[in-house]
Phi, psi and omega in degrees: 000143179243127179238131179235137170256120182264125179172159185260039174067027176281178182296320180297319182292319180295316178299317180299313178304315183295317178300310180297313178303321177297310183297319181297311182297311182297332184252007178046054178273152178273082182231136170264111182256129178218162174251143178240108181249351183283122186295324178299317179294320179297322179299327181298339178274358179062038182256131177258334183237142185241156000282166177225150179238128177248133173244118182048045169090356183250130179287125185245332176223135178212144174081009179204171176262124179284156177280166178297319186292324178293320177300316179298317181297316182300323185262007176074033177265000000 
């Protein structure tokens, strides 16, 4: 599974990345987690509010920091 956090390194984007990273680590998930900070790349996802979370190329969360339980549900834990 590939998960991307789209965001320009603001506090909410960093928090989103940290929450996802924690869930992946604690549950030993086979996930490739990355950050996308390049605005030209983010625009390709048709996202207007950040942070956003893409799972396998599909935008699943945008404009807010997800909870741990939401991330677990998103990743099938």
